[in-house]
C-alpha positions as CSV (number, residue, x, y, z in Angstrom):
1,M,0.0,0.0,0.0
2,G,2.8,2.4,0.9
3,R,4.6,1.8,-2.3
4,L,1.5,2.2,-4.4
5,L,0.8,5.6,-2.7
6,Q,4.3,6.7,-3.5
7,E,3.7,6.0,-7.2
8,I,0.7,8.3,-7.3
9,P,1.6,11.8,-8.5
10,R,1.8,14.3,-5.6
11,D,-0.6,16.8,-7.1
12,E,-3.2,14.1,-7.8
13,L,-2.9,12.6,-4.3
14,S,-3.2,16.1,-2.7
15,A,-6.3,16.8,-4.8
16,W,-7.9,13.5,-3.8
17,L,-7.2,14.2,-0.1
18,L,-8.8,17.6,-0.2
19,E,-11.8,16.3,-2.1
20,T,-12.2,13.4,0.4
21,A,-11.9,15.9,3.3
22,K,-14.9,17.8,2.0
23,V,-17.2,14.8,1.9
24,V,-15.9,12.9,5.0
25,P,-16.0,15.5,7.9
26,D,-14.0,13.4,10.4
27,F,-11.3,12.7,7.8
28,G,-11.2,16.4,7.1
29,K,-10.7,17.2,10.8
30,R,-7.9,14.7,11.1
31,L,-6.3,16.0,7.9
32,N,-6.3,19.5,9.3
33,L,-4.6,18.3,12.5
34,Y,-2.0,16.6,10.4
35,I,-1.4,19.8,8.4
36,A,-1.1,21.9,11.6
37,R,1.5,19.4,13.0
38,H,3.6,19.9,9.9
39,S,3.3,23.6,9.7
40,P,5.7,26.3,11.1
41,A,4.7,27.3,14.7
42,E,2.8,30.5,13.9
43,A,0.8,29.0,11.0
44,A,0.3,25.8,13.1
45,L,-1.4,27.8,15.9
46,V,-3.8,29.4,13.4
47,Q,-4.6,26.0,11.9
48,Y,-5.1,24.4,15.3
49,R,-7.4,27.1,16.5
50,A,-9.5,26.9,13.4
51,T,-9.6,23.1,13.6
52,V,-10.4,22.9,17.3
53,E,-13.6,24.8,16.7
54,T,-14.8,22.1,14.3
55,L,-14.0,19.1,16.6
56,V,-17.2,19.4,18.6
57,K,-19.4,20.0,15.6
58,S,-21.6,17.1,14.4
59,R,-24.7,16.6,12.3
60,N,-25.7,13.7,14.5
61,R,-28.8,14.3,16.6
62,N,-28.2,11.3,18.9
63,P,-26.5,12.7,22.1
64,Q,-24.4,9.6,22.7
65,K,-23.1,9.4,19.2
66,R,-22.4,13.2,19.1
67,A,-20.4,12.9,22.3
68,R,-18.6,9.8,20.9
69,E,-17.7,11.6,17.7
70,A,-16.3,14.6,19.6
71,A,-14.3,12.3,21.9
72,Q,-12.8,10.6,18.8
73,N,-11.9,13.9,17.3
74,F,-10.2,15.1,20.5
75,D,-8.3,11.9,20.7
76,G,-6.7,13.0,17.4
77,L,-6.0,16.4,18.9
78,Q,-4.3,14.9,21.9
79,A,-2.2,12.7,19.7
80,A,-1.1,15.6,17.6
81,L,-0.2,17.7,20.7
82,T,1.7,14.8,22.2
83,A,3.8,14.7,19.1
84,E,4.2,18.5,19.3
85,F,5.4,18.2,22.8
86,A,7.9,15.5,21.8
87,A,9.1,17.9,19.1
88,G,9.7,20.6,21.7
89,R,7.0,23.0,20.6
90,T,5.9,23.6,24.2
91,E,4.5,27.1,23.8
92,L,2.3,25.9,21.0
93,V,1.2,23.0,23.1
94,M,0.2,25.2,26.0
95,A,-1.9,27.5,23.7
96,V,-3.7,24.7,21.9
97,C,-4.4,22.7,25.0
98,T,-6.1,25.8,26.4
99,E,-8.2,26.1,23.2
100,G,-9.0,22.4,23.4
101,I,-10.2,22.5,26.9
102,R,-12.3,25.6,26.1
103,A,-14.0,23.8,23.2
104,I,-14.7,20.7,25.3
105,H,-16.0,22.9,28.1
106,G,-18.4,24.7,25.7
107,F,-19.6,21.3,24.3
108,L,-20.3,19.9,27.8
109,S,-22.2,23.0,28.9
110,E,-24.7,22.2,26.2
111,N,-24.4,18.4,25.7
112,S,-24.2,15.2,27.7
113,D,-21.1,13.0,28.0
114,P,-22.7,9.6,28.9
115,K,-19.4,7.7,29.2
116,G,-17.3,10.6,30.5
117,K,-14.8,10.3,27.6
118,L,-14.7,14.1,27.0
119,Q,-14.2,14.8,30.7
120,E,-11.2,12.4,30.7
121,L,-9.8,14.2,27.6
122,T,-10.1,17.5,29.5
123,A,-7.9,16.0,32.2
124,E,-5.5,14.7,29.6
125,L,-5.1,18.1,27.9
126,A,-4.7,19.7,31.3
127,R,-1.8,17.3,32.1
128,L,-0.2,18.0,28.8
129,H,-0.5,21.8,29.5
130,L,1.3,21.2,32.8
131,A,4.0,19.2,31.2
132,A,4.6,21.9,28.5
133,A,4.6,24.6,31.2
134,T,7.2,22.6,33.2
135,E,9.4,22.5,30.2
136,L,8.8,26.1,28.9
137,R,8.9,27.9,32.3
138,P,6.7,30.8,31.2
139,K,6.8,34.1,33.1
140,Q,5.4,33.5,36.6
141,W,3.1,36.5,36.6
142,E,1.6,35.7,33.3
143,L,1.1,32.0,34.2
144,A,-0.6,32.9,37.5
145,M,-3.1,35.3,35.8
146,E,-3.8,32.7,33.1
147,L,-4.4,29.9,35.5
148,V,-6.8,32.0,37.6
149,Q,-8.8,33.2,34.6
150,L,-9.0,29.8,32.9
151,G,-10.0,28.2,36.2
152,Q,-12.9,30.5,36.5
153,E,-13.8,30.1,32.8
154,F,-13.8,26.3,33.1
155,S,-15.8,26.1,36.3
156,F,-18.4,23.9,34.8
157,T,-16.0,21.0,34.1
158,G,-13.7,21.8,37.1
159,A,-10.7,22.0,34.8
160,L,-7.6,23.5,36.4
161,R,-9.3,23.6,39.8
162,E,-6.0,22.3,41.4
163,A,-3.8,24.5,39.3
164,A,-2.1,26.5,42.1
165,Y,-1.0,23.2,43.7
166,E,-0.1,21.4,40.5
167,Y,1.9,24.3,39.1
168,R,3.5,25.4,42.4
169,D,7.0,24.5,41.4
170,I,6.7,26.6,38.2
171,L,4.9,29.5,39.9
172,G,7.3,29.8,42.9
173,D,6.5,32.0,45.9
174,A,6.1,35.1,43.7
175,G,3.7,33.4,41.3
176,L,1.6,32.0,44.1
177,G,1.4,35.4,45.6
178,W,0.1,36.8,42.3
179,F,-2.3,33.9,42.0
180,R,-3.8,34.7,45.4
181,E,-4.1,38.4,44.5
182,A,-5.9,37.6,41.3
183,M,-8.3,35.3,43.1
184,E,-9.4,38.0,45.5
185,P,-12.3,39.4,43.6
186,Y,-13.8,36.0,43.0
187,W,-13.2,35.0,46.6
188,Q,-15.0,38.1,47.8
189,D,-17.9,37.3,45.6
190,T,-18.1,33.9,47.2
191,L,-17.8,35.3,50.7
192,N,-20.4,38.0,50.1
193,A,-22.9,35.3,48.7
194,V,-23.1,37.0,45.3
195,R,-25.5,35.0,43.2
196,M,-23.5,32.6,41.0
197,P,-23.9,29.0,39.7
198,W,-23.0,26.4,42.2
199,H,-20.2,25.1,40.1
200,R,-18.6,28.5,40.0
201,R,-18.7,28.6,43.8
202,E,-17.2,25.2,44.1
203,Q,-14.5,26.1,41.5
204,T,-13.5,29.2,43.5
205,R,-13.4,27.2,46.7
206,G,-11.3,24.6,45.1
207,Q,-8.9,27.1,43.6
208,M,-8.4,28.7,47.0
209,L,-7.9,25.4,48.7
210,A,-5.4,24.4,46.1
211,W,-3.5,27.7,46.7
212,A,-3.5,27.1,50.4
213,R,-2.1,23.5,49.9
214,S,0.6,24.9,47.7
215,L,2.2,26.9,50.5
216,E,5.5,25.5,51.6
217,D,5.4,26.4,55.3
218,P,3.2,23.7,57.1
219,A,1.8,26.2,59.6
220,S,0.8,28.6,56.9
221,R,-0.6,25.8,54.8
222,A,-2.8,24.6,57.7
223,V,-4.0,28.1,58.7
224,E,-4.9,29.2,55.2
225,S,-6.6,25.9,54.4
226,G,-8.6,26.2,57.6
227,R,-9.7,29.7,56.9
228,V,-10.9,28.9,53.4
229,L,-12.9,25.9,54.7
230,A,-14.3,27.9,57.6
231,A,-15.3,30.8,55.4
232,V,-17.5,28.7,53.0
233,A,-18.3,25.6,55.2
234,A,-21.9,24.4,54.6
235,S,-21.9,21.4,57.0
236,A,-20.8,20.4,60.4
237,G,-18.1,18.1,59.0
238,E,-16.6,20.9,57.0
239,F,-16.4,23.1,60.1
240,L,-14.8,20.3,62.0
241,Q,-12.2,19.9,59.2
242,A,-11.6,23.6,59.3
243,A,-11.2,23.7,63.1
244,K,-8.7,20.8,63.0
245,S,-6.7,22.5,60.3
246,L,-6.6,25.8,62.2
247,L,-5.5,24.0,65.4
248,R,-2.6,22.4,63.4
249,G,-1.6,26.0,62.5
250,K,-1.9,27.0,66.2
251,H,-4.8,29.4,65.6
252,E,-6.9,28.2,68.5
253,D,-9.3,31.2,68.7
254,E,-10.3,30.8,65.0
255,A,-10.5,27.1,65.4
256,M,-13.0,27.4,68.3
257,I,-15.1,29.8,66.3
258,A,-15.3,27.2,63.5
259,A,-16.0,24.4,65.9
260,E,-18.8,26.4,67.6
261,K,-20.5,27.0,64.2
262,G,-20.1,23.3,63.3
263,F,-21.5,22.3,66.6
264,A,-24.6,24.5,66.1
265,L,-25.2,22.8,62.8
266,A,-24.6,19.3,64.1
267,K,-27.1,19.7,66.9
268,R,-29.8,20.4,64.4
269,S,-29.0,17.4,62.1
270,P,-30.1,13.9,62.8
271,Y,-27.3,12.4,60.6
272,V,-24.0,13.6,62.1
273,E,-23.8,11.9,65.5
274,D,-20.0,11.2,65.2
275,T,-19.3,14.7,64.0
276,L,-21.4,16.2,66.9
277,F,-19.3,14.2,69.4
278,D,-16.0,15.1,67.8
279,L,-16.9,18.8,67.8
280,A,-18.1,18.6,71.4
281,I,-14.9,16.9,72.6
282,L,-12.7,19.3,70.6
283,R,-14.4,22.3,72.3
284,M,-14.6,20.7,75.8
285,E,-10.8,19.9,75.8
286,R,-10.2,23.7,75.5
287,A,-13.0,25.0,77.7
288,E,-13.3,25.7,81.4
289,P,-15.0,22.9,83.4
290,E,-18.2,24.8,83.8
291,A,-18.4,25.5,80.1
292,A,-17.4,22.0,79.2
293,V,-20.3,20.5,81.1
294,E,-22.7,22.9,79.4
295,I,-21.4,21.7,76.0
296,A,-21.9,18.0,77.1
297,W,-25.5,18.9,78.2
298,Q,-26.2,20.4,74.8
299,V,-25.0,17.1,73.2
300,F,-27.3,15.1,75.5
301,R,-30.3,17.3,74.8
302,A,-29.7,16.8,71.0
303,R,-28.9,13.1,71.2
304,P,-30.2,11.7,74.5
305,D,-28.7,8.2,74.7
306,Q,-26.2,6.3,76.8
307,D,-23.1,7.5,74.9
308,S,-24.1,11.2,75.3
309,Y,-25.0,10.6,79.0
310,S,-21.5,9.1,79.6
311,L,-20.0,12.2,78.2
312,L,-22.3,14.4,80.3
313,R,-21.6,12.4,83.5
314,Q,-17.8,12.7,83.1
315,A,-18.0,16.4,82.5
316,A,-20.4,16.9,85.5
317,A,-18.1,14.9,87.8
318,A,-15.3,17.3,87.1
319,I,-17.3,20.1,88.8
320,G,-19.1,17.9,91.4
321,A,-22.5,18.2,89.8
322,E,-23.3,14.6,88.9
323,M,-26.6,14.5,90.7
324,E,-27.8,17.8,89.3
325,Y,-27.1,16.7,85.7
326,W,-28.5,13.2,86.4
327,A,-31.8,14.8,87.4
328,R,-31.8,17.0,84.3
329,A,-31.0,14.0,82.1
330,V,-33.9,12.0,83.6
331,D,-36.3,14.9,83.0
332,R,-35.1,15.2,79.4
333,L,-35.6,11.5,78.8
334,K,-39.1,11.7,80.3
335,E,-39.8,14.7,78.0
336,I,-39.1,12.6,74.9
337,G,-40.8,9.5,76.2
338,S,-37.7,7.3,76.6
339,R,-38.0,4.1,78.6
340,W,-34.3,4.2,79.5
341,T,-33.3,5.8,82.8
342,P,-29.6,6.4,83.6
343,P,-28.4,4.9,86.9
344,T,-28.0,7.3,89.7
345,P,-24.5,8.4,90.5
346,A,-24.8,6.9,94.0
347,A,-25.7,3.5,92.5
348,T,-22.5,3.3,90.6
């Protein structure tokens, strides 16, 4: 076959390829990728950009087939960019990877991806972008700005959510500082509960947590992670995680504020018993004895059972108030119609 193709006049073969590309769309897209890969860098970028826009276009009305065709087309793009990376054209790779992710993001915002193939390709293009950036070492300020903006743009798919952490060695301390500065307006929108799609909120939260994780100093990493979690926590478990992180960074006052907020949520939820106990113990260990027994009493009121009574009894014993809190516990159990009565302190 190869020898026969070589015998065909070049002009005739080129004409056939172009004609076939017109009537077989997928073949035409692959041919355009091939042409881009064998063009000078500047012309290649123009060709890639024009071609990427066509990779998600399909005449097929079946959602599954449309997604499958797009995935096959982007497989071809990934292969072309992998070859470009091997050839050392890293700046080109970074630019086209961005265009590819943008095209997939646009497709997924309007179409389904039943088997998740396009989402996987988004991750592959992101990894290739990182590899190219590692080789190229672009200007830290420019890279930081790009990663923030692209992360916000791609919030629907979650692409580049972990960028600050993944690119930390390239960004360095200066780049991470610029990254944090660029994130500030988006972070303020989140803190001020500005109306936004849920995925945008999650993306901003993820970008900030990735930035916090990227910090080299362990104490700073723990504190900033805890602050981000505490600022946008929506569950008792998230507040608990924030409090523990802040404690690792030795910011006890902030940790106790987070723990108190989580505790208030946990008391109202019937599904977070372990979290309620963890938050209670975390607070009691750092509270005065009188305050500790009051926390234990709140746990018992919310979850009146043998485990919570054991916690209450231990706290009450520390201030010599076992009988008082035994009586209060009995009254609470009667109030809810429980058949269980805790043994009197004297009986044990």
